[in-house]
C-alpha positions as CSV (number, residue, x, y, z in Angstrom):
1,M,0.0,0.0,0.0
2,K,1.3,3.5,-0.9
3,V,0.6,6.7,1.1
4,I,1.5,10.2,1.0
5,I,3.0,11.8,4.0
6,D,4.1,15.5,4.0
7,N,4.0,15.5,0.1
8,K,6.3,12.5,0.0
9,E,5.3,9.0,-1.2
10,Y,6.0,6.0,1.0
11,E,5.1,2.4,0.7
12,V,4.1,0.3,3.7
13,I,6.3,-2.8,3.6
14,K,5.3,-4.2,7.1
15,D,2.3,-3.6,9.2
16,Y,2.6,-5.8,12.4
17,K,-0.6,-6.0,14.5
18,N,-2.1,-3.0,12.7
19,G,0.6,-0.6,13.9
20,F,0.2,1.6,10.8
21,V,-2.2,4.4,11.6
22,L,-1.8,7.1,9.0
23,E,-3.3,10.0,11.0
24,D,-0.9,9.3,13.9
25,I,2.0,9.1,11.7
26,I,1.2,12.4,10.0
27,E,0.9,14.1,13.3
28,K,4.3,12.8,14.4
29,Y,6.2,13.2,11.2
30,T,8.7,16.0,10.8
31,D,11.1,17.0,8.1
32,Y,13.8,15.3,10.1
33,F,12.7,12.0,8.5
34,E,13.0,13.2,4.9
35,G,16.5,12.0,4.4
36,Y,15.9,8.5,5.6
37,D,15.0,5.6,3.2
38,Y,12.8,3.8,5.9
39,I,10.8,4.7,8.9
40,L,10.0,2.4,11.6
41,G,7.0,3.3,13.9
42,D,6.6,1.3,17.1
43,W,4.0,1.7,19.8
44,A,4.9,1.7,23.5
45,Y,2.5,2.6,26.3
46,G,0.1,4.0,23.7
47,K,2.6,6.3,22.2
48,L,4.0,6.2,18.7
49,R,7.7,6.4,18.3
50,L,9.5,7.0,15.0
51,K,13.0,5.9,13.9
52,G,14.8,6.6,10.5
53,F,16.8,3.9,8.7
54,C,19.0,4.1,5.7
55,D,20.3,1.9,2.9
56,K,24.1,1.8,2.7
57,D,24.2,4.3,-0.2
58,N,22.5,7.0,1.7
59,K,24.6,10.0,2.9
60,L,23.0,9.8,6.3
61,F,24.1,6.1,6.6
62,K,25.6,5.1,10.0
63,K,25.8,1.6,11.6
64,I,23.1,2.7,14.1
65,N,20.6,3.4,11.3
66,D,21.5,0.6,8.9
67,Y,18.3,-0.9,7.6
68,S,19.9,-4.3,7.5
69,N,19.9,-4.3,11.3
70,I,16.2,-3.3,11.6
71,D,15.2,-6.7,13.1
72,D,17.8,-6.4,15.8
73,Y,16.6,-2.9,16.6
74,I,13.0,-4.2,16.9
75,K,14.1,-7.1,19.1
76,N,16.4,-5.0,21.4
77,N,14.7,-1.5,21.5
78,C,10.9,-2.0,21.1
79,S,8.5,-3.4,23.6
80,Y,8.1,-7.1,23.3
81,D,5.6,-8.2,20.6
82,C,4.5,-4.5,20.2
83,R,2.5,-3.1,17.3
84,Y,4.8,-1.7,14.6
85,F,5.2,-0.8,11.0
86,I,8.0,-0.1,8.5
87,I,7.5,2.4,5.5
88,R,9.9,2.9,2.6
89,K,10.4,6.0,0.7
90,V,9.4,5.7,-2.9
91,K,12.3,7.1,-5.0
């Protein structure tokens, strides 16, 4: 599914436990996330948290935001079995 957030097109590539709620994402999204290739949103204590991730060819790439490590990030930094989503910027 493709969505528009702040005039940018994203594709929902994972929606675990219905974590993707467009209205909440639009409210939380800032231009800070524009440079990232992926955005992970996870729910903890009823609050949405967003984190940007990059492919290796992105100028913002660092080990901490390496998309290939997103599963480890979810396992180690998100609440156990929480609702979450991953969206990818359409280039």
